[in-house]
Backbone as JSON Lines, residues from 0, in Angstrom:
{"i":0,"aa":"M","n":[27.79,-5.41,-27.55],"ca":[26.94,-4.78,-26.57],"c":[25.74,-5.69,-26.31]}
{"i":1,"aa":"K","n":[25.33,-5.76,-25.05],"ca":[24.15,-6.52,-24.67],"c":[22.93,-5.6,-24.74]}
{"i":2,"aa":"A","n":[21.82,-6.17,-25.16],"ca":[20.57,-5.42,-25.25],"c":[19.42,-6.34,-24.87]}
{"i":3,"aa":"T","n":[18.42,-5.74,-24.25],"ca":[17.17,-6.44,-23.97],"c":[16.08,-5.71,-24.73]}
{"i":4,"aa":"I","n":[15.27,-6.47,-25.45],"ca":[14.14,-5.88,-26.15],"c":[12.86,-6.49,-25.6]}
{"i":5,"aa":"F","n":[11.95,-5.62,-25.18],"ca":[10.61,-6.04,-24.79],"c":[9.82,-6.05,-26.09]}
{"i":6,"aa":"H","n":[9.57,-7.25,-26.57],"ca":[9.24,-7.5,-27.96],"c":[7.89,-8.17,-28.13]}
{"i":7,"aa":"N","n":[7.21,-7.77,-29.21],"ca":[6.01,-8.47,-29.66],"c":[6.3,-8.87,-31.1]}
{"i":8,"aa":"P","n":[6.49,-10.15,-31.36],"ca":[6.86,-10.59,-32.71],"c":[5.81,-10.28,-33.77]}
{"i":9,"aa":"K","n":[4.58,-9.95,-33.38],"ca":[3.54,-9.6,-34.34],"c":[3.6,-8.13,-34.75]}
{"i":10,"aa":"C","n":[4.44,-7.34,-34.07],"ca":[4.54,-5.9,-34.32],"c":[5.68,-5.61,-35.3]}
{"i":11,"aa":"G","n":[5.36,-4.95,-36.4],"ca":[6.37,-4.62,-37.4],"c":[7.47,-3.72,-36.86]}
{"i":12,"aa":"T","n":[7.12,-2.73,-36.06],"ca":[8.13,-1.84,-35.48],"c":[9.06,-2.61,-34.56]}
{"i":13,"aa":"S","n":[8.51,-3.53,-33.8],"ca":[9.31,-4.35,-32.9],"c":[10.27,-5.24,-33.7]}
{"i":14,"aa":"R","n":[9.77,-5.85,-34.77],"ca":[10.63,-6.7,-35.61],"c":[11.75,-5.88,-36.26]}
{"i":15,"aa":"K","n":[11.43,-4.69,-36.73],"ca":[12.45,-3.83,-37.36],"c":[13.49,-3.39,-36.34]}
{"i":16,"aa":"T","n":[13.06,-3.09,-35.12],"ca":[14.0,-2.71,-34.06],"c":[14.93,-3.86,-33.74]}
{"i":17,"aa":"L","n":[14.4,-5.06,-33.64],"ca":[15.21,-6.24,-33.39],"c":[16.23,-6.43,-34.51]}
{"i":18,"aa":"E","n":[15.84,-6.19,-35.73],"ca":[16.76,-6.3,-36.87],"c":[17.9,-5.28,-36.76]}
{"i":19,"aa":"I","n":[17.58,-4.05,-36.35],"ca":[18.62,-3.03,-36.15],"c":[19.61,-3.49,-35.09]}
{"i":20,"aa":"L","n":[19.1,-4.02,-33.99],"ca":[19.97,-4.5,-32.91],"c":[20.9,-5.62,-33.4]}
{"i":21,"aa":"R","n":[20.34,-6.55,-34.13],"ca":[21.15,-7.67,-34.64],"c":[22.17,-7.18,-35.66]}
{"i":22,"aa":"D","n":[21.76,-6.27,-36.55],"ca":[22.69,-5.73,-37.56],"c":[23.83,-4.96,-36.9]}
{"i":23,"aa":"A","n":[23.57,-4.39,-35.73],"ca":[24.6,-3.65,-35.0],"c":[25.52,-4.59,-34.21]}
{"i":24,"aa":"G","n":[25.24,-5.88,-34.26],"ca":[26.07,-6.86,-33.58],"c":[25.77,-7.04,-32.1]}
{"i":25,"aa":"C","n":[24.61,-6.59,-31.67],"ca":[24.25,-6.7,-30.26],"c":[23.94,-8.16,-29.88]}
{"i":26,"aa":"D","n":[24.27,-8.48,-28.66],"ca":[23.87,-9.74,-28.04],"c":[22.5,-9.46,-27.43]}
{"i":27,"aa":"V","n":[21.43,-9.91,-28.1],"ca":[20.07,-9.5,-27.74],"c":[19.35,-10.58,-26.94]}
{"i":28,"aa":"W","n":[18.78,-10.16,-25.82],"ca":[17.87,-11.0,-25.06],"c":[16.47,-10.53,-25.4]}
{"i":29,"aa":"I","n":[15.68,-11.43,-25.96],"ca":[14.33,-11.09,-26.39],"c":[13.35,-11.45,-25.28]}
{"i":30,"aa":"H","n":[12.68,-10.44,-24.78],"ca":[11.69,-10.61,-23.73],"c":[10.31,-10.43,-24.37]}
{"i":31,"aa":"E","n":[9.64,-11.54,-24.64],"ca":[8.29,-11.46,-25.19],"c":[7.34,-11.11,-24.05]}
{"i":32,"aa":"Y","n":[7.1,-9.82,-23.91],"ca":[6.41,-9.3,-22.74],"c":[4.95,-9.73,-22.64]}
{"i":33,"aa":"L","n":[4.34,-10.15,-23.75],"ca":[2.96,-10.63,-23.66],"c":[2.91,-12.02,-23.03]}
{"i":34,"aa":"K","n":[3.95,-12.81,-23.23],"ca":[4.03,-14.15,-22.63],"c":[4.55,-14.11,-21.2]}
{"i":35,"aa":"N","n":[5.46,-13.16,-20.94],"ca":[6.1,-13.03,-19.63],"c":[6.14,-11.54,-19.27]}
{"i":36,"aa":"P","n":[5.04,-11.0,-18.77],"ca":[4.96,-9.56,-18.53],"c":[5.97,-9.07,-17.5]}
{"i":37,"aa":"P","n":[6.49,-7.86,-17.72],"ca":[7.38,-7.28,-16.72],"c":[6.57,-6.92,-15.47]}
{"i":38,"aa":"S","n":[7.26,-6.88,-14.35],"ca":[6.6,-6.5,-13.1],"c":[6.37,-4.99,-13.08]}
{"i":39,"aa":"R","n":[5.58,-4.57,-12.14],"ca":[5.34,-3.13,-11.96],"c":[6.66,-2.42,-11.67]}
{"i":40,"aa":"D","n":[7.49,-3.02,-10.81],"ca":[8.79,-2.42,-10.49],"c":[9.67,-2.32,-11.72]}
{"i":41,"aa":"D","n":[9.63,-3.35,-12.58],"ca":[10.41,-3.3,-13.82],"c":[9.95,-2.15,-14.7]}
{"i":42,"aa":"L","n":[8.63,-1.99,-14.83],"ca":[8.12,-0.89,-15.65],"c":[8.53,0.47,-15.09]}
{"i":43,"aa":"V","n":[8.41,0.63,-13.78],"ca":[8.82,1.9,-13.15],"c":[10.29,2.18,-13.45]}
{"i":44,"aa":"R","n":[11.14,1.17,-13.3],"ca":[12.58,1.34,-13.55],"c":[12.85,1.66,-15.02]}
{"i":45,"aa":"L","n":[12.22,0.92,-15.93],"ca":[12.44,1.15,-17.36],"c":[12.01,2.56,-17.76]}
{"i":46,"aa":"Y","n":[10.83,2.97,-17.33],"ca":[10.35,4.3,-17.7],"c":[11.22,5.4,-17.09]}
{"i":47,"aa":"A","n":[11.68,5.19,-15.87],"ca":[12.58,6.18,-15.25],"c":[13.87,6.29,-16.05]}
{"i":48,"aa":"R","n":[14.46,5.16,-16.44],"ca":[15.7,5.19,-17.23],"c":[15.46,5.81,-18.6]}
{"i":49,"aa":"A","n":[14.27,5.62,-19.15],"ca":[13.95,6.17,-20.47],"c":[13.59,7.65,-20.4]}
{"i":50,"aa":"G","n":[13.3,8.13,-19.18],"ca":[12.9,9.52,-19.02],"c":[11.49,9.8,-19.53]}
{"i":51,"aa":"I","n":[10.62,8.78,-19.42],"ca":[9.24,8.96,-19.84],"c":[8.31,8.57,-18.69]}
{"i":52,"aa":"T","n":[7.08,9.02,-18.79],"ca":[6.08,8.68,-17.79],"c":[5.34,7.41,-18.22]}
{"i":53,"aa":"P","n":[4.68,6.75,-17.28],"ca":[3.86,5.61,-17.67],"c":[2.82,5.99,-18.73]}
{"i":54,"aa":"R","n":[2.27,7.18,-18.65],"ca":[1.31,7.63,-19.67],"c":[1.95,7.64,-21.05]}
{"i":55,"aa":"E","n":[3.22,8.06,-21.12],"ca":[3.93,8.06,-22.4],"c":[4.26,6.64,-22.87]}
{"i":56,"aa":"G","n":[4.31,5.71,-21.92],"ca":[4.57,4.32,-22.25],"c":[3.31,3.51,-22.51]}
{"i":57,"aa":"L","n":[2.17,4.14,-22.37],"ca":[0.88,3.48,-22.59],"c":[0.59,3.35,-24.08]}
{"i":58,"aa":"R","n":[0.15,2.2,-24.48],"ca":[-0.29,2.0,-25.87],"c":[-1.72,2.51,-25.94]}
{"i":59,"aa":"A","n":[-1.85,3.84,-26.05],"ca":[-3.15,4.51,-25.97],"c":[-4.08,4.14,-27.12]}
{"i":60,"aa":"K","n":[-3.51,3.73,-28.26],"ca":[-4.39,3.38,-29.39],"c":[-4.99,1.98,-29.25]}
{"i":61,"aa":"E","n":[-4.57,1.25,-28.25],"ca":[-5.17,-0.05,-27.96],"c":[-6.58,0.2,-27.43]}
{"i":62,"aa":"A","n":[-7.57,-0.45,-28.0],"ca":[-8.98,-0.24,-27.62],"c":[-9.19,-0.42,-26.12]}
{"i":63,"aa":"L","n":[-8.46,-1.34,-25.51],"ca":[-8.6,-1.6,-24.08],"c":[-8.25,-0.36,-23.25]}
{"i":64,"aa":"A","n":[-7.3,0.44,-23.7],"ca":[-6.93,1.66,-22.97],"c":[-8.13,2.59,-22.86]}
{"i":65,"aa":"E","n":[-8.84,2.74,-23.94],"ca":[-10.06,3.56,-23.95],"c":[-11.14,2.9,-23.1]}
{"i":66,"aa":"D","n":[-11.33,1.61,-23.26],"ca":[-12.37,0.88,-22.51],"c":[-12.16,1.01,-21.0]}
{"i":67,"aa":"L","n":[-10.91,1.02,-20.56],"ca":[-10.6,1.13,-19.13],"c":[-10.54,2.57,-18.65]}
{"i":68,"aa":"G","n":[-10.72,3.52,-19.57],"ca":[-10.7,4.93,-19.2],"c":[-9.3,5.48,-18.96]}
{"i":69,"aa":"L","n":[-8.29,4.79,-19.47],"ca":[-6.9,5.2,-19.18],"c":[-6.44,6.4,-20.0]}
{"i":70,"aa":"T","n":[-7.2,6.8,-20.99],"ca":[-6.79,7.94,-21.81],"c":[-7.31,9.27,-21.25]}
{"i":71,"aa":"R","n":[-8.09,9.21,-20.2],"ca":[-8.58,10.45,-19.56],"c":[-7.41,11.17,-18.89]}
{"i":72,"aa":"P","n":[-7.37,12.49,-18.95],"ca":[-6.23,13.23,-18.4],"c":[-6.04,13.07,-16.89]}
{"i":73,"aa":"E","n":[-7.1,12.78,-16.16],"ca":[-6.97,12.7,-14.7],"c":[-6.49,11.34,-14.19]}
{"i":74,"aa":"V","n":[-6.3,10.38,-15.07],"ca":[-5.83,9.06,-14.65],"c":[-4.38,9.16,-14.18]}
{"i":75,"aa":"S","n":[-4.11,8.56,-13.04],"ca":[-2.76,8.65,-12.45],"c":[-1.8,7.64,-13.07]}
{"i":76,"aa":"D","n":[-0.52,7.92,-12.9],"ca":[0.51,6.97,-13.35],"c":[0.34,5.62,-12.66]}
{"i":77,"aa":"D","n":[-0.03,5.64,-11.38],"ca":[-0.23,4.38,-10.65],"c":[-1.35,3.55,-11.27]}
{"i":78,"aa":"E","n":[-2.44,4.21,-11.67],"ca":[-3.54,3.49,-12.31],"c":[-3.11,2.89,-13.64]}
{"i":79,"aa":"I","n":[-2.31,3.65,-14.39],"ca":[-1.82,3.17,-15.68],"c":[-0.9,1.97,-15.48]}
{"i":80,"aa":"L","n":[0.02,2.08,-14.53],"ca":[0.95,0.97,-14.25],"c":[0.19,-0.29,-13.82]}
{"i":81,"aa":"D","n":[-0.78,-0.12,-12.94],"ca":[-1.56,-1.27,-12.48],"c":[-2.27,-1.94,-13.66]}
{"i":82,"aa":"A","n":[-2.81,-1.14,-14.56],"ca":[-3.5,-1.69,-15.73],"c":[-2.52,-2.41,-16.65]}
{"i":83,"aa":"M","n":[-1.32,-1.86,-16.81],"ca":[-0.31,-2.49,-17.66],"c":[0.1,-3.85,-17.11]}
{"i":84,"aa":"V","n":[0.2,-3.96,-15.81],"ca":[0.57,-5.23,-15.19],"c":[-0.54,-6.27,-15.41]}
{"i":85,"aa":"R","n":[-1.79,-5.83,-15.28],"ca":[-2.92,-6.74,-15.5],"c":[-3.13,-7.07,-16.98]}
{"i":86,"aa":"H","n":[-2.83,-6.1,-17.84],"ca":[-3.08,-6.24,-19.28],"c":[-1.83,-5.77,-20.05]}
{"i":87,"aa":"P","n":[-0.82,-6.62,-20.19],"ca":[0.44,-6.18,-20.82],"c":[0.3,-5.69,-22.26]}
{"i":88,"aa":"I","n":[-0.82,-5.96,-22.91],"ca":[-1.04,-5.43,-24.26],"c":[-1.04,-3.9,-24.23]}
{"i":89,"aa":"L","n":[-1.24,-3.32,-23.06],"ca":[-1.26,-1.86,-22.92],"c":[0.14,-1.24,-22.89]}
{"i":90,"aa":"I","n":[1.17,-2.07,-22.82],"ca":[2.55,-1.57,-22.81],"c":[2.97,-1.28,-24.24]}
{"i":91,"aa":"N","n":[3.3,-0.03,-24.5],"ca":[3.76,0.32,-25.85],"c":[5.13,-0.29,-26.07]}
{"i":92,"aa":"R","n":[5.39,-0.72,-27.28],"ca":[6.63,-1.41,-27.6],"c":[7.16,-0.95,-28.93]}
{"i":93,"aa":"P","n":[8.39,-1.33,-29.18],"ca":[9.33,-2.08,-28.35],"c":[10.07,-1.15,-27.38]}
{"i":94,"aa":"I","n":[10.41,-1.69,-26.26],"ca":[11.27,-1.01,-25.29],"c":[12.6,-1.74,-25.35]}
{"i":95,"aa":"V","n":[13.68,-0.98,-25.49],"ca":[15.02,-1.57,-25.55],"c":[15.87,-0.97,-24.44]}
{"i":96,"aa":"E","n":[16.61,-1.86,-23.78],"ca":[17.53,-1.45,-22.71],"c":[18.93,-1.91,-23.05]}
{"i":97,"aa":"T","n":[19.88,-0.99,-22.98],"ca":[21.31,-1.3,-23.1],"c":[22.03,-0.61,-21.95]}
{"i":98,"aa":"S","n":[23.32,-0.77,-21.9],"ca":[24.11,-0.09,-20.86],"c":[24.06,1.43,-21.03]}
{"i":99,"aa":"K","n":[23.68,1.88,-22.23],"ca":[23.62,3.32,-22.51],"c":[22.26,3.94,-22.23]}
{"i":100,"aa":"G","n":[21.28,3.13,-21.86],"ca":[19.97,3.68,-21.55],"c":[18.83,2.81,-22.0]}
{"i":101,"aa":"V","n":[17.63,3.38,-21.91],"ca":[16.4,2.72,-22.3],"c":[15.65,3.65,-23.24]}
{"i":102,"aa":"R","n":[15.05,3.07,-24.27],"ca":[14.23,3.85,-25.19],"c":[12.97,3.07,-25.56]}
{"i":103,"aa":"L","n":[11.87,3.81,-25.67],"ca":[10.68,3.3,-26.33],"c":[10.93,3.59,-27.8]}
{"i":104,"aa":"C","n":[11.12,2.55,-28.57],"ca":[11.64,2.68,-29.94],"c":[10.53,2.82,-30.97]}
{"i":105,"aa":"R","n":[9.83,3.92,-30.87],"ca":[8.83,4.32,-31.86],"c":[9.19,5.72,-32.28]}
{"i":106,"aa":"P","n":[9.74,5.93,-33.42],"ca":[10.02,4.96,-34.48],"c":[11.23,4.09,-34.13]}
{"i":107,"aa":"Q","n":[11.42,3.03,-34.91],"ca":[12.45,2.04,-34.6],"c":[13.86,2.62,-34.59]}
{"i":108,"aa":"D","n":[14.12,3.65,-35.38],"ca":[15.47,4.22,-35.42],"c":[15.89,4.86,-34.1]}
{"i":109,"aa":"T","n":[14.94,5.09,-33.2],"ca":[15.25,5.64,-31.88],"c":[16.24,4.74,-31.14]}
{"i":110,"aa":"V","n":[16.25,3.46,-31.47],"ca":[17.15,2.53,-30.78],"c":[18.61,2.92,-30.99]}
{"i":111,"aa":"R","n":[18.93,3.57,-32.09],"ca":[20.32,3.94,-32.39],"c":[20.89,4.89,-31.33]}
{"i":112,"aa":"E","n":[20.03,5.6,-30.6],"ca":[20.48,6.52,-29.56],"c":[21.19,5.8,-28.41]}
{"i":113,"aa":"I","n":[20.93,4.51,-28.25],"ca":[21.51,3.78,-27.12],"c":[22.41,2.64,-27.57]}
{"i":114,"aa":"L","n":[22.89,2.73,-28.8],"ca":[23.83,1.72,-29.31],"c":[25.25,2.25,-29.22]}
């Protein structure tokens, strides 16, 4: 099975998810999203396939999210997406895509749902 992981090698959860994918025999394409951020359209598509909102995909514990006011309830999905494109550190990870779907893999075992 082919899989794409939106990965941050400094993140333990992301590394563990990648290990699960490799142990399952997946052909993994590693997308280091901090070096090569996904487009706004990519994020919209990924979140739609995952069945989550951009707010649910926001790394809210990142200090920048608070600094930009993105944790306020009235902030729109469009504002969150625009901020994620400008500051990819705000994208919660890892996100994994396979032919069976997309998951935000927190915790890492969530990836098993799409293997």
